[in-house]
N, C-alpha and C positions, 0 to 999 in steps of 0.2 A: 707381434703377439703380445709383448709386454710393453707397458706404457713408458717405462723408464728403467734406469739402472737400479733404483731401490727395489722395484718390483722383481727384477731378476734375482737380486741378492736374497730377498725374503723368500721367494719361491724355492730357490735352490737350497737355502738353509733348511727350510721345512722338509724338503724332499730328502736331503741327506740325513737329518736327524731321525726322520721317520723310518728310513731304510735301515739305519744302524740299530734302532730300537727293535724293529721287526726281525732283523737277523739275530739280535741278542735273544729275543724271546724264543725263536726257533732253536737256537743252539742250547739254551737252558732247558727247553722242553725235551729235546732229544737226549741230553746228558743227565737229566734228572736233577736239575739245579733247584735252588731255593724258590719257593712259591712267592715269597715277598719280593725278591728281585724281579721275577717274572711280572708280577703285578706292577711294580714301579716302572719297568720298561713298557708295559702296556699303557700305562698312564702317559708316559712320555710320547709314545706313538699317537695316542688319542689327542693330546694337546697339539702336537705338530700337525696332525690331520685337520683339526679344527681351525688352527691359525691359518694354515694354507688355504683351506676352503673359504673362510671368511675374507681373507686377503683377496682371493680371486673374485668374490662377489662384489666387494667394495671397490677394488682397484683393478677390475678386469680389463679386457681389451678396449682400447680407445679412451680410457680414463686416466687422468693424471692426479698426482698427489697435491 
């Protein structure tokens, strides 16, 4: 599925960062945390999602670095 080791590392990193940010947003929303921290976590999630998506488009299955 992945072309190489680098693709696996980048994809896994984006997935983990995005998951942590999404979990943080959920916890802060339920606990009534700061809106600024929620916004920052939302931006981190958004960037992780964009990097992961573009990485998949550029270096998707069957493509090498």
